[in-house]
Steps between C-alpha positions, in 0.01 A plus 500: 500500500787740579649432154165567331464835682851609394421420133175699517678812639773488235242472223290791623778755560670663195816574701631336813724714724829318550773588748766574243497735202843483339521211255813388319494508119713188481244289684141473381267611783208288598144596415308683769160382374383167374553452127206471267433477128593808295184710444387557143551879525864484611737728307806277509846642437855377536741682732799633308793730561483839329743795482409811693676826572681498832431815699641659812278739697651788700331774699602863487400863535402755236738796482515803272797493264578861592441633851627847593552608860489881498701697756627855548850628424466801729379567852182700534139506612247331271249761391286295259430139402307487174411130488348215700557127516340331202521808275630448149773749411696588189871554456600856596191563713586692821403292801670671798604862563760601762557849643736668251582830677859396565539402136364835380737684736792301360399598148491868597847480656635319197353763264661778704836323481466465123411870467796604716740283304364641174557860617854416608564342163376809315717725719799278438443516126495879509820510706674271254389717210646812667823317594547377145461854369757622751734220400467595133590860583794387714631278221479791257684729745770238546545466124539878468744516792702215349523674164607826668762314704645342183526839325671667797747212518590556135532876559719437803730284292540787250548750784181674389320449834620549850519215751231680701255479211587132443441418866164677496393300190612176666307585818183574303533164318546311829198670655284426194606134506416469870158658443426264211599200716276621783209542256548145366518361856181684592320354201611149599387556859160630393454208264578254781252682718240479225558123476442469874186708464382272220561200725295664776225572252498138379488388861213736574309376194560140605373590846188647343446182300542293815252721684247463218545122499462488879179699462357221283549258792218676681252333264493121470346360182414149392774350279260254332140445401349286772300481819580628850516195727637656818497843669717527811482871589245776550502877448706673770749217544868571441653337196862391535738367236440130436187467715222325299195710414300313235514178300392499136472178301482447127146372460554382143759225553476244778674169556472205733804435717477124559701310762652198323685215665863492391463140381266618222699803383697295249180436300399867480635734232454868417211545259320179606121522483339469844138475601407733788188485718422803720217423741386861542432540127295184462605471135652156516840447344650797315812487281838607633863484398816457707671840490764463772655232719652659809856359535480464878357222713340520843716273720210439740243378246744394225292691247544786255274766351387471139332810357220439251371779276120499475336556163136574430314502171269785409200316638673461836615861537239554772661231711841664456360820652411306815855382560672627813829428665471244775233279340552127543555291190611158379730423211497174306834419339521234230797277582467250215294190431438170680285193440217434741207267539198728464132406483183708452376673813161337434656161583578601859265396779539696825385396843623724778877528464528183293500479121442197284460378142284221361747252351399244238646152530361256250123531514499637855523852640611599848596823675869549579656770717738735319711800597461804277746775416473818295211591273570559130191646339232227507748232607647408839839345561492161675800454726418149622227238493469468120762364261565562133300261279220439750145568393271733695157662474526863391142566619546405865186677624285300256651171614453599864134583432436169324662308786286680754190401307 
């Protein structure tokens, strides 16, 4: 009687819970229900190995390709902030204004220095002009004195002039020569002074340029077209050199920075196509391309960062506008191909955490436990429980229904 009761229970239940789930492929598992004749509606197929793409999934974070952290180059009170977080801005748009009174005072001082140096240069030019005229006159006087000296020397040799007259002519020539030398020295001195004045004027003009450039630091503009993602200051705060004020991201180009185990890096190349799934968009897999492999590994996790450029077609441009830095995403890298035993998902019978397949042996059908792996479209990989060449029912639900009846 106990044997009859056990047979009745096995016949009535489509799946019997068994204490073990993992089944070796090398050993054919036993049936978990009593075998019976193959129903007429059974869709019988033969298990066979088939090539499939081998993928590696990695999680990551969406980041903008270009992110600009704006800071001040001068110290001053912030007098205006012309943007808010989430605002879209264009390149060159002024976002922050800093008190520029010091900068304007520096410009005024620099202009005064330029004006002063210009006046000194003009005065020096006039002095040189007068000194050159005096030198010309002195040179002419020396030439005349020299000619007179030569004539008196000839007259003295012929006894036609007295020694007194010769000495006076010689003295006049010496005095004229000294005056001409002094005039030439004065011209040289004035020219050197003019050169120094020119240097001061160049320095003053450079100072004015520096003051004008420093004045531009009082306004901080966006360097790119993008969106403001962070504002760290308010009006009235003091801006200091290097202290962050705003963050602007390029909202047109984003990429997924995926964390990839080092053991898989050898199969990934620049330019490889990668499927990317970003949960927040709800678009399913979108196309991407490996744009950068960071040549540094994290010693703690033994992983590296692979950057994947995201591309959207015209129809998906609305989804691209919803991208933001920090969104979670998954990347699917194609590592190659492998052969697997895959069967239609319709062949799988599920009962709790157990899965099974109706296997055909001769004219009988019985349910066998199997362990499933990844899903490939409408097919499911069978890791154990079913061997290549065995026959099975592709319409498991139909067989289960017929058995119940």
